[in-house]
N, C-alpha and C positions, 0 to 999 in steps of 0.2 A: 432366589427367584429361579424357576426352571429355565433351561437354555432357550426354549422356544419363546417363552414370555419375555426373556431378557433381549433376545434378538428383535422381537417386535417392538419393544420399547426403544431400542437403538434406532430402528427405522423411523419411528414416529419423531424422535428427537432430531434425526438428520433431515427429515422433511421440513420440520419447523424452522430449523436454522438455515436450510436452503433458501426459503423465502426471505428470511432476514437478510441474507447476503445479496439476494437479488435486489432488494430495496436499498441496501447499503450502497450499491454501485450505480443506482439510478442518477444521483446528482453528479457522479463522476462521468457519466455519459454526456453530461452537459459541460462540466468544467474542463475535462481533459482535452477534448477537441476544440472547444469554443471560447474558453476564457481568454486565450491569446487573441482570438478574433474580436472579442468584445473590447479589449484594451486597444486594439487597432482602430475600431470604430470610434473610440473615445479620444483618438488623436495622439497616441503615444508611439514613440519610435521603438525600434527593436531593442536597443540597449535599455531603454526605459522599461519596456515590457519585461526584460530580463530581471531588472531590479525589483519591479513590483511582484512578479511571480516568485522571485527569490525571497522577498519579505514574507510572502504567503508561506513559503516553506520554512522560514525562520520560526514560525509558530509551531511547526512540527518538531522543532528543537525544544521550545520552551513549554508549549501547552500540554502535550501528552503526559510528561512526567507529573505535572500539576494535577491533571484530571485523574491520572492513574493512581497516584498516591492518595488523592481524596477518595477515589473509589474503594481502594483497599482499606482506608481508614474508617469510613462510615459504613462499609459492608453493604452498599446499595449501588452496585455497578450499573444496573439497568436504569435507575433514576438519573445517574450522572450522564449516561449516554444520551438519554432522551432530552435532557436539558441542553446539552451542547448542540444537538440537532435543531431544537426549537429556536435557539438564538442565532443560528447561522444565517437565515434568510434576511432578517432585518439588517444585519451587519453588511451583507452582500449588496443590498440596495443602495448603500451609501456610495458605492463606486460612481454612480451617475452624477453625483455632485462634486466629485473630486476633480478639480480643474488643473491641478499641478501634480508633478511626480511625487513630491513629498506628501501631499494629501492622499494620493492613491496608495502610497506605501503605508500610511497610517490606517487606511481602510483595510488593506490587505492583512495587516497585523491583527486587527480586530476580528475580521472574518476568519482568518486562520486559527485564532485562539479557540474558536468554537468548532470550526470545521475539521481541522487537521487531526484531532484525536479520534475521529470516528472509527477508522480501521483498527488501530491498536486497541482501543477500548472494546470493540466488538470481538477481536481476536482473543483478548484476555478473558472476556466473558465466555466465549465459546470453549476455549481450552479448559477453563475451570469446570465446565459441565462435562466435557468429554474425557477428562482425566478420571472422572467418577464413572461414567457410563461405558467408556471404551469405544465410543463412536468414532468414525473416520472423518478427520478434518477435510480431506480432499473431496469427499462426497458432498460437503456443504459449501466449501469455498468455491466450487464450480458454479454455484448459484450466482455468485458475483459476476462471473464471466457471462453466464446466460443473461443475467440482467443487463449487463453492459451492452451486449449484442442486441437484445430485443429492444431496449430503450433507444439505442442508436438508430435502429430501423424505424421505430415509431417517430423519433424526432426528425429524421430525414424524409421518410416516405409519406408520413401523414401530416406532421406539423411543419414540415419544410423549413427547418431551423437554418439551413445554409442559405436561404433566400433573405434572411434578416439583413436589413440595411442600416439599422441604427442601434441594435442591441436590445431592443425592448422585448423581442420574442425570446431571446436567450434568457433574459431575466425571468420572464413569466414561466417558462418551461422549468427553469431551475427551482422556482418556488413550488411547483407541483411535485417535482421529484423529492424535494426535502420534506414535504408534507407526507408523502408516501413512506419515506424512511422513518419519520417520527412515529407514524401509526404502527409500523411493523416491529418497532422496538419492544412493544408490549406483548408480542408473540413469544418472547424469551421467558421461560419460567424462572421464578426466583431460585437462587442456589439453595440446596438443602443445608440444614443445620449441621454443625460438626458432628454431633452425636448420631445423626442419621447416616452420615458417610461412614463413620467408624463401624457401624453395624454390618457394612458390606464386606466383601472379600477384596481387600486392597492391602498393599504392602509397600515397603520402601518409600520412594519419593511420592507415591500416590496417596499415602496415608498421612493426614495432617493432624498432629496432636495439638492440644491447647498450648503446649510449650512452644511448638514450632510457629503457631499463629502469632505469638508474641515475640518472635525472633527479632533481634536487634537490627537496627539500620546498618550496623557494622557488618553483619553477615551479607547483606545485599551488596555493600560496597566491595567486600572481599571477593565475591563471585564476579562482579563487574571488572575487577582489576586483574583477574587471571590473565596471564600472558596470551594463552590461546584465544580467549574471548576478545581481547583487544585486537589481535590480528584478524579475527573473524569480522569484527565491527569495521575495521579499516578497509578490508576488501569489499564489504557490502557498501560502505561509504563511497568508494571509488566507482562501483557499479552504478549507484544512484547518481553520482556526479555526472558520469558519462551520459546516462540516459536522459538527463534534463535537456540535452540538445534535441531530444525527440519530444519529450513531454511539453516543453515550453515553446517549441518553434516548428514542429512538424506540419501543423496546419498552414502556417504562413509559407513554409517550404513548398507545399503542394500548390498553394495559390500563386506564388511568385515564380517558381522555377518551371512548373508544368501547366499553369493556368487552369488548375483543377479545383472546382468549387465544392462539389458534393463530398467533402472530406470524410464525413461520417462513415461512408461505405468502406473506405480504405482503413480507417481506424478499426472498424468492427471485423475486418478480415483477420487482423492480428489476433483479436480476442477469440474468434472462432477456432483458430489453430491452437490456442492454449488449452482448450477444454479437455481433450483426451489426456494430456499430461497431468493436469490438475486432478482429474477424476481418479487416475491410477497412480497418483503421486506416492501414496503410502507403499504400494507394491514396488514402485521404481526405487524408492529410497531404501526399502528393505533389501533390494537386490544389489544396487550399486553403492549405496551409502549416501547419507545426507550431504557430507562434505563434497563428494564427487558430483552430486547433482548441482550443488552450488557452483562448482568449477565449470560445469557445462553451461550454466547460465552466463557466467562471465565470458566464456568463449563465444557464445552466441551473440552477446552484446558487442564484442569486438567486430565480428563479421557483419553484423547488421548495420552498425554505424559506418563501417568502412564502405559498405555497399551504397549507402546514401551519399557518400562523398563523391561518387563518380559523376552524379548529375547527368546520366546518360539518357534514359527515357523512363516513362512511368511504369513500364513493365518490369524494369529492374527494381524499382521501389516496391511494387507488388510482390515480386519474388522474395524480397527481404522480409515481408510481413509475417510469414509463417515462423520466423525466428522469434516472434513474440512469445511462442510457447516456452522458449528458454529464458529470454530477457525479462519476462514478467512471471510466467507460470512457474518455471523451475526456481527462479530467484526467490519468489515469495514463499512457496511451499517449503523450500529447503531452509530458508533463514528463520521463519517463524517456528519451524519444527526444531531447529538447532537450539534456539533460545528456550522454547518450552521444555526441552528435554534436559537442560542443565540447571534450570532454576526450579526450586520446590513450588508446590501449588500455591502457598500463601504469598509468593512473590510474583505470580503470573502477571497481574495487572501492572505492577511496577516494572517488571523485566521487559515486557513487550513494549511499553511506552518509552522506556529509556533507550532500548534498541532502536525503536522507530525515530526517536528524537535525533540520535547520533548519525543515522544512516539516511532515512527518508528526509528528515528535517535538515540537518546540517549539510548533507550531500546535495539536497535539493536547493538549498539557499545558495551555496557557493557555485554549484553547477549551473543554475539558471543565470546568475549574475555574470559569471565568467564567460559562459557560452554566448550570452547576449552581447557582451562587449566584443568578443571575437567575431561574431556574426556582423555586427554593425560596421566593423572596420575591415574585415577580410572576406566576408561572404560565407555561403553555406558550405562550399567545398572544404575550406580550411577548418571551419567549425566542426564538421563531422569527422574530419581526419584527426583533429586534436582529441575529440571525445573518444574515438576508437583507440587511440594511444593510451588514454587514461584507463579504459577497460582492460587493455592488455597488461598494464601494471597491476591492476586488481587481480587478474588471473594468476600472475606470478606470486603475489602475496598469498592467495588461497592455496596454491599447490605446495608452496614451500614453508608456510608459516601456520596455517590453520590446521589444528589437529582433527583427526577423524572423530566422529561423535562419541564412540565408545571410549576412546582415549581421553577425550575431554570430560566425560562423565566421571571417569575414575579420578581425574585430577581435582575435580570440585566436590567429590564425595557423593555423587548422585547415582553412581553405577551400582 
């Protein structure tokens, strides 16, 4: 393919995936700021909310590997993703009838089983395409940020979601967001057949032979048990654990400490600030290294949570929000790139979901539950101070134990 034609094909592919990521984050523009609010409406205490949201994150431990392995097994990742999105809303509606904490935890497990694999499945599908085409992940992942910001504005300014008094508006808006996500899944083109890929100019880890496609489960286990990868996953786990103090309780923090109700505007401020970093993430990582960008993410997490612990005034909180560029943007781009670069193409679905299970899932489960208990008994100041200390430990692990990407690729034989 001539260079100009190939560049045009990359741009078309990036535009298509941009809209896929916009729709992917539409439900998160409801769930992230307002799920904790919904549970508050349903009468749950802070520690109970922590347990329920922790159970939701538990499914990010168990569900993504199941769906990822199924996706790799049947070779229909798009259909698997569409099915999980379709089943999410009926499961979510069951929260309304959950009158006890145990019942709500059961609903959270069911909803999380379908909802939590959405990002890793989409990332795995995207990287499978982009390893062939050479498109830039940062150019499309920013679509998720744009979607989160635009849908937050829509939900606050037009649909007035923060004025909801009983949770019915939150549920209805989530239903519309999930429907949009389901429809855009079909914008993703099917993956080319192996022989089509082999006809292109690819080499090394990007060229998947039939023998590699049938690689044993033992190879995947060997890569996952590499010492450097274990250290990387542990540091990412600590970062997620710490940030659950934000994701599970920030809306209630704004309501109770500052009496601020239109929380969507402060949430979207953080997302706006992450956009430049995500868009230029490929260049940034090429210049400073993937591992170093990950370290900056952990440093930003420490300072951001420490700032929340002061409980001084709302302007301090707003001043901390630009650090979302590091705590989410840098964290996400660096970690998914690290994983995608050390695992071969035929393990992308499994690798991204296993990574997500151990960090987003297990870190989310324990972080939400532990931070909820700390908050219930000691308040926001102690909770955010504790979370900042956890992030600082993660930074130390990253600096002293996680190998740079080139070193890691050589260790696993992908360089």
